[in-house]
Every structure is written in structure tokens, then in C-alpha cells.
C-alpha positions as CSV (number, residue, x, y, z in Angstrom):
1,M,0.0,0.0,0.0
2,M,2.8,2.5,0.9
3,E,4.6,1.8,-2.3
4,T,1.4,2.5,-4.3
5,I,0.9,5.8,-2.4
6,E,4.5,6.9,-3.0
7,S,4.3,6.0,-6.6
8,S,1.1,8.0,-7.0
9,I,2.8,11.0,-5.3
10,Q,5.7,10.8,-7.7
11,N,3.3,10.5,-10.7
12,L,1.6,13.6,-9.4
13,W,4.8,15.6,-9.8
14,Q,4.9,14.9,-13.5
15,E,1.2,15.2,-14.1
16,V,1.2,18.7,-12.7
17,R,4.0,19.7,-15.1
18,D,2.3,18.0,-18.1
19,L,-1.2,19.4,-17.4
20,N,-0.5,22.9,-16.0
21,L,3.0,23.9,-17.1
22,G,3.2,22.9,-20.8
23,T,5.2,20.5,-22.9
24,P,8.0,20.7,-22.1
25,P,7.3,22.2,-18.7
26,H,8.2,25.9,-18.6
27,I,7.4,29.2,-17.0
28,D,5.5,31.5,-19.4
29,H,7.4,34.7,-20.4
30,L,5.0,37.5,-21.3
31,P,6.4,40.5,-23.3
32,T,3.9,42.9,-21.7
33,P,1.6,42.9,-18.7
34,P,-1.6,40.8,-19.1
35,T,-5.1,42.3,-18.7
36,P,-6.8,41.5,-15.4
37,L,-8.9,38.8,-17.0
38,Q,-6.0,37.2,-18.7
39,F,-4.0,37.2,-15.4
40,L,-6.9,35.7,-13.5
41,R,-7.8,33.1,-16.1
42,H,-4.4,31.9,-17.2
43,Y,-2.3,32.3,-14.0
44,I,-4.1,32.9,-10.7
45,S,-6.8,30.3,-11.3
46,H,-4.2,27.8,-12.3
47,N,-1.7,28.7,-9.5
48,K,0.8,29.1,-12.3
49,P,3.9,31.5,-12.3
50,C,4.8,33.8,-15.1
51,L,7.5,36.3,-15.9
52,I,6.5,39.6,-17.3
53,S,8.8,42.0,-19.3
54,A,8.2,45.7,-19.8
55,A,6.2,45.5,-16.7
56,V,6.8,48.9,-15.1
57,P,8.5,51.2,-17.7
58,H,6.8,54.3,-16.3
59,W,8.2,53.9,-12.8
60,P,10.7,56.6,-11.9
61,A,12.4,54.0,-9.6
62,L,14.0,52.4,-12.7
63,S,16.1,55.5,-13.4
64,L,16.4,56.9,-9.9
65,W,17.2,54.0,-7.6
66,P,20.4,52.9,-9.4
67,S,21.8,56.2,-8.1
68,L,23.3,55.7,-4.7
69,A,23.4,59.5,-4.3
70,Y,19.7,59.8,-4.8
71,L,18.9,57.1,-2.3
72,R,21.3,58.5,0.3
73,T,19.7,62.0,-0.1
74,T,16.1,60.9,-0.2
75,L,16.5,58.6,2.8
76,A,19.1,60.7,4.7
77,T,17.2,60.8,7.9
78,T,15.3,57.6,7.6
79,A,15.9,54.8,10.1
80,V,15.6,51.3,8.4
81,S,15.9,47.7,9.5
82,L,19.3,46.0,8.7
83,H,19.6,42.2,8.8
84,L,23.1,40.9,9.7
85,T,24.3,37.3,9.3
86,P,27.7,35.7,9.0
87,T,26.9,34.0,5.7
88,G,24.2,36.0,3.9
89,K,21.6,33.3,4.4
90,V,18.7,35.0,6.2
91,D,16.1,32.7,7.8
92,S,17.8,29.4,7.1
93,I,19.0,26.2,8.6
94,A,22.3,26.3,10.5
95,P,24.3,24.1,12.9
96,H,22.9,24.1,16.4
97,P,25.1,26.3,18.7
98,T,25.4,23.7,21.5
99,S,25.0,20.6,19.5
100,P,26.8,21.0,16.1
101,S,25.6,17.6,14.9
102,S,22.0,19.0,15.0
103,L,20.4,21.9,13.2
104,C,18.4,24.9,14.1
105,F,16.4,27.6,12.2
106,A,18.6,30.8,12.4
107,S,17.2,34.3,11.9
108,A,19.3,37.4,11.5
109,H,20.5,40.0,13.9
110,V,18.4,43.1,13.2
111,E,19.5,46.7,13.8
112,K,17.7,49.9,13.2
113,L,20.1,52.4,11.5
114,P,20.0,55.6,9.4
115,F,19.7,54.5,5.8
116,P,23.1,55.9,4.7
117,E,24.9,54.0,7.4
118,A,22.9,50.8,6.7
119,L,23.7,51.1,3.0
120,D,27.4,51.4,3.8
121,S,27.1,48.1,5.7
122,V,25.5,46.4,2.7
123,M,28.2,47.7,0.4
124,A,31.0,46.5,2.8
125,S,29.6,43.0,3.2
126,E,32.1,40.2,3.3
127,E,31.6,36.5,2.9
128,K,32.2,34.4,6.1
129,N,32.5,37.6,8.1
130,K,29.4,39.9,8.0
131,V,26.7,40.2,5.4
132,A,24.2,42.9,5.6
133,Y,20.8,42.9,3.9
134,L,18.2,45.7,3.9
135,Q,14.9,44.0,4.3
136,Q,12.0,43.7,6.8
137,Q,9.1,41.7,5.6
138,N,6.3,43.3,7.5
139,D,5.3,45.9,4.9
140,C,8.6,47.7,5.3
141,F,8.3,49.7,2.1
142,R,5.3,51.6,3.4
143,S,6.5,51.7,7.0
144,E,10.2,52.5,6.5
145,Y,10.7,53.8,3.0
146,G,7.8,56.1,2.5
147,A,10.1,58.8,1.1
148,L,10.4,56.6,-2.0
149,A,6.7,56.1,-2.5
150,A,6.4,58.5,-5.4
151,D,9.0,56.4,-7.4
152,C,6.7,53.4,-7.9
153,E,3.1,52.4,-7.6
154,G,1.5,51.4,-4.4
155,H,0.0,48.3,-6.0
156,I,0.1,46.5,-9.4
157,P,-3.2,47.7,-11.0
158,W,-4.0,44.7,-13.2
159,A,-3.1,42.3,-10.3
160,T,-5.2,44.2,-7.8
161,E,-8.2,44.1,-10.1
162,A,-7.8,40.4,-10.9
163,L,-7.3,39.5,-7.2
164,G,-10.0,41.8,-6.0
165,C,-8.0,43.3,-3.2
166,S,-5.1,45.6,-2.4
167,P,-1.7,44.3,-1.3
168,E,-1.5,43.2,2.3
169,A,2.2,44.2,2.4
170,V,4.8,45.9,0.2
171,N,8.4,45.1,1.0
172,L,11.8,46.5,-0.2
173,W,14.9,44.3,-0.6
174,V,18.4,45.8,-0.9
175,G,21.4,43.5,-0.9
176,N,24.4,42.3,-2.9
177,H,25.6,39.0,-4.4
178,L,26.1,37.4,-1.0
179,S,22.4,37.6,0.1
180,E,20.5,34.4,-0.4
181,T,17.1,33.2,0.6
182,S,16.6,29.5,1.4
183,F,13.8,27.4,0.0
184,H,10.4,28.3,1.5
185,K,6.8,29.1,0.6
186,D,4.5,32.0,1.3
187,H,0.8,32.2,1.9
188,Y,0.5,35.1,-0.4
189,E,0.1,35.9,-4.1
190,N,3.5,37.5,-4.8
191,L,4.3,40.1,-7.5
192,Y,8.0,40.5,-7.4
193,V,9.6,43.5,-9.2
194,V,13.3,43.9,-9.7
195,I,14.6,47.5,-10.0
196,T,18.3,47.0,-10.2
197,G,20.5,43.9,-10.8
198,E,18.9,40.5,-11.2
199,K,17.2,37.9,-9.0
200,R,17.6,34.1,-9.8
201,F,14.7,32.0,-8.6
202,L,14.4,28.2,-8.3
203,L,10.7,27.2,-8.2
204,L,8.9,24.1,-7.3
205,P,5.1,23.7,-7.3
206,P,3.2,23.0,-4.1
207,T,2.6,19.4,-5.2
208,D,6.4,18.8,-4.6
209,V,6.1,19.4,-0.9
210,H,7.6,16.0,0.0
211,R,10.7,16.9,-1.9
212,M,11.4,19.8,0.4
213,Y,11.9,17.6,3.5
214,I,10.1,20.1,5.8
215,R,11.0,19.4,9.4
216,K,10.7,21.2,12.7
217,Y,13.8,23.0,13.9
218,P,14.4,24.9,17.1
219,A,14.3,28.6,16.5
220,A,17.5,30.6,17.0
221,H,18.8,34.1,16.3
222,Y,22.2,35.6,15.6
223,L,23.7,38.2,17.8
224,Y,26.3,40.5,16.3
225,H,28.9,41.8,18.8
226,Q,30.2,45.2,17.7
227,D,33.3,45.1,20.0
228,S,34.7,41.8,18.5
229,G,33.0,42.0,15.1
230,E,31.8,38.4,15.6
231,F,28.5,36.6,15.7
232,S,27.0,34.2,18.2
233,L,23.9,32.1,17.7
234,E,21.4,31.6,20.5
235,I,18.4,29.3,20.8
236,D,15.2,31.2,21.5
237,D,14.0,31.1,25.1
238,P,11.4,29.7,25.5
239,I,12.1,27.1,22.8
240,T,9.9,27.2,19.8
241,Y,10.0,25.2,16.6
242,V,9.8,26.3,13.0
243,P,8.8,24.0,10.2
244,W,11.3,24.7,7.4
245,C,12.6,23.2,4.1
246,S,15.8,21.2,4.7
247,V,17.2,21.2,1.1
248,D,20.1,23.3,0.1
249,P,20.0,23.3,-3.7
250,Y,23.6,24.5,-4.0
251,P,25.7,22.2,-1.8
252,S,29.5,22.6,-1.9
253,P,31.3,20.0,-4.0
254,N,32.5,18.3,-0.9
255,E,28.9,18.0,0.4
256,K,27.1,17.3,-2.8
257,Q,27.0,13.5,-2.7
258,R,26.0,13.4,1.0
259,E,23.2,15.9,0.3
260,I,22.0,13.8,-2.7
261,E,21.8,10.8,-0.3
262,K,20.0,12.7,2.3
263,F,17.5,14.3,0.0
264,P,17.0,11.9,-2.9
265,L,13.4,13.1,-3.7
266,Y,14.8,16.6,-4.4
267,F,18.0,15.8,-6.3
268,N,16.7,12.8,-8.2
269,G,13.2,14.2,-9.0
270,P,12.1,16.7,-11.7
271,K,14.4,19.7,-12.0
272,P,13.3,22.9,-10.4
273,F,12.2,25.7,-12.7
274,E,14.9,28.4,-13.1
275,V,13.8,32.0,-13.7
276,T,16.0,35.1,-13.8
277,V,14.2,38.3,-13.2
278,K,15.9,41.4,-14.6
279,A,15.4,45.1,-13.9
280,G,11.9,46.2,-15.0
281,E,10.5,42.7,-14.9
282,I,7.8,41.2,-12.7
283,L,7.7,37.6,-11.5
284,Y,4.3,36.4,-10.5
285,L,4.9,33.8,-7.8
286,P,1.7,32.0,-6.9
287,S,0.9,31.2,-3.3
288,M,2.4,28.0,-1.8
289,W,5.1,27.7,-4.5
290,F,8.5,26.8,-3.0
291,H,11.2,29.2,-4.0
292,H,14.9,29.7,-3.4
293,V,16.5,33.1,-4.4
294,R,20.0,34.3,-5.3
295,Q,20.9,37.6,-6.8
296,S,23.4,39.4,-9.0
297,P,24.1,43.1,-8.5
298,D,24.3,46.0,-11.0
299,D,27.3,48.2,-11.5
300,T,26.9,49.8,-8.1
301,G,27.1,46.4,-6.4
302,L,23.5,46.3,-5.4
303,T,20.3,44.4,-6.2
304,I,17.1,46.2,-5.4
305,A,13.7,44.8,-5.6
306,I,10.2,45.5,-4.3
307,N,7.4,42.9,-3.9
308,Y,3.7,43.0,-3.3
309,W,2.0,40.4,-1.1
310,Y,-1.7,39.9,-1.8
311,D,-3.7,37.7,0.5
312,M,-4.2,34.2,-0.9
313,Q,-7.6,32.5,-1.0
314,F,-7.7,29.7,1.6
315,D,-10.0,27.6,-0.7
316,I,-10.1,24.1,-1.9
317,K,-6.5,24.2,-3.3
318,Y,-5.3,24.9,0.3
319,A,-7.3,22.0,1.6
320,Y,-5.8,19.7,-1.1
321,F,-2.3,20.9,-0.2
322,N,-2.8,20.1,3.5
323,F,-4.2,16.7,2.6
324,L,-1.2,16.0,0.3
325,Q,1.2,17.2,3.0
326,S,-0.3,14.8,5.5
327,I,0.5,11.7,3.5
328,P,3.7,10.1,4.7
329,H,6.5,9.3,2.3
330,S,9.3,7.0,3.5
331,L,12.1,8.7,1.6
332,S,11.0,12.1,3.0
333,N,11.1,11.0,6.6
334,D,7.6,12.4,6.7
335,R,6.7,11.7,10.3
336,A,8.4,15.0,11.1
337,L,6.5,16.6,8.2
338,F,3.2,15.2,9.4
339,E,3.8,16.6,12.9
340,T,4.4,20.1,11.5
341,R,1.0,20.5,9.9
342,N,-0.6,22.3,12.9
343,V,2.5,24.1,13.9
344,E,2.9,25.5,10.4
345,S,-0.4,27.3,10.3
346,N,0.7,29.3,13.3
347,L,4.4,29.8,12.6
348,D,4.7,29.8,8.8
349,G,4.0,33.3,7.7
350,S,6.8,32.8,5.2
351,S,7.4,29.0,5.3
352,F,11.0,30.1,2.8
353,D,19.8,22.5,-8.3
354,S,21.9,20.1,-7.8
355,G,24.3,22.4,-9.6
356,D,23.4,20.8,-12.9
357,E,21.8,22.7,-15.6
358,S,18.0,22.6,-15.3
359,D,16.1,21.0,-18.1
360,T,13.3,23.6,-17.4
361,A,15.5,26.7,-17.3
362,V,14.3,28.3,-20.6
363,T,11.1,30.3,-20.5
364,R,9.3,31.0,-23.7
365,D,7.5,34.1,-24.9
366,V,3.7,33.8,-24.8
367,R,2.5,36.4,-27.3
368,D,-1.1,35.3,-27.7
369,V,-3.0,35.0,-24.4
370,S,-5.9,37.2,-25.6
371,D,-9.3,36.7,-24.1
372,N,-12.7,38.0,-25.0
373,E,-13.0,40.6,-22.2
374,N,-16.8,40.5,-22.4
375,D,-17.0,36.7,-21.6
């Protein structure tokens, strides 16, 4: 019986790609923004990502934000949240501070600094020393960066009309090539706009949940000590547990074989979709899709992006996902996964390649998605 269930789960991975993501499976690349009806019909209703070019050509941000002088002047007296880690991996799995053979979920050290000082920290980031990332996911663009509001829209009009609501949160992200976001999912419909540099996403659909090896990890946080310039990692008190994806898609060469043996469903299953989002483009990232993010800076050394989180509909798709997640899979060590179901609903506001070239890396232009708007 278990073998039959596991075979059905693995068949589901391919069926979703065949039925919903084309042949061969790909992420649609639209040359211009869709109409609200096109977006609703072809993407939201199918829980299907797309990359949109020429998405925001009218935004002043595209010409203004690459100027560090403009940002420093506009935000000269603004205090912003700066996240510090020793590796650039914010909200990720790390060795347990008192039991190195175990793992914990490590969040960043956060400081509130004047923007010019915080920007200097991002520019001075060094690998294996101190990596700074300007971000704070709780609507930080509207709460901390209001002085930049005139440079972009407060929402994405065609998405707002299609989704029937305004964004729940708008967030700004300013980092360099060292900043990296581990695999996770969000309970939001995400419109992700790159302003400078590039973002490189790995994507997996919600049906691939067993391949993420979601497990409960004790929550911890980094502390940065100004006097020594070193970090310490402390387990939260009282102890809480965070369900998080265990897979690192880019293991070091020395660790690669061991990671493949630990996470065979990920490394031996269908390749993740690879999408590079360039300045002026929008990635529509549907709710519940797992994603890992790296970035490449522009000539100033920065990557800047803004994203819009719209509330997802907790409808039958969410019920299906929870049911699928509850089914054990022997290779996924799913007893831990099953135990996280109830925890996740409380803790997982943002539940964030084998190194080989992906066979689903190339997106294709979709130039005819017209609908009869009077249907």
C-alpha cells in the first residue's frame, strides 16, 4: 500500500507539469503585462507562475534607484531595518550552537540604523564575516521607505483588479551577491519587481512538498557583537520550533554526494524551474510555490527589488495541499513533516539544483493570451 501511495505522489509531480506547465514544462514569459482577465484566467486560477517583461517602464524608480546619491539624499534621515548574518543566508538552517551535529532555524540579527549607514554596511559585506541585507518583511516599504513612495506604484493595478484586493504588504529588498534566501513558501500571491540587478529563482510547485523535507527546527537568532565583530547564535527562550525546508539546492562540491543521499526526492526528481528576473520585470509567484533566491548586483554592487504580497484564498486548493502534505513518504522521513501541519499554520507566515543545468530553465514568450474581455 505504501509503495502504491508513494508511486502516486511521484506520478503527481509529473502530471502537474504536463497538465499545467506545458510540454516541455516551462514558465511563461509575457512580453507585456496581461489584462486583469488574462491574469486571472491563465495564471491565478491555475496557480501558475509567469515572468512579465516591460512591466513597469513608467516607474521613476528604474532610473532613480540605481543612483546611490539619490537614495542617500532621499533617505538621509530615515531609520531602516538592517539584517546581519555571517553568511548572507537569512532565515535558514544552521548548525545548532550547543550541538553541532544537530540543526536549528537561524534568523538574522536586526538593527535599526539611518539608511546611509545601513547602505554602507551592505556595500561593505564580506563572505564568512558579516553580510548585511536591507529588508524587513512586515510591509517595510510603506513603514520605513515612505520617502520613495512616489517612485513606484502602491500596487500593481492589473493584479489588484484580478485578485479583488489591495496588497497586504509591500516590501523592499536591498542586498548584494552574498544575500541568499533558502527554500520556503509564502501564503501570499506574490508580485516581485526587480529594480536594479537580477534575481535568480528556483521554483517548485506545491505538489512537490515531500521533496522539500520540511522538518521542525528549534528557532535561534544571531547576535552581532560590535566590539569583536563576531556573531554568536542563541536558541530562543522559550524554545519554539519552526517547520522549514531542509534542502540546500547548491551544496558545496565536498557535500554534494552526501546531500543527494540525504534528500533523494529533491535531487533525483524533476528539476526545479529556473527563472532570472531582470530590472523592470515582474515575476508572478503564486501562493504556496516553493522558491529559493539568489541575486546578481548591478554596476553599483546592489540588487534592489520590491514585492507586493496579496492575500491568498484559503480555498479548496489549500485543503488539497494540506491533505497531500499529511500523506507520509518513507524517503521524505515524513513523520516529522506530518507533525508540522498544525505548527505550520501558526508559525509559517513565510514557510522560505543540484548544480546541474536545469532542463526547465528556458522560459518561452507567450504572445497570444488574448481573451474576450466580455466573456
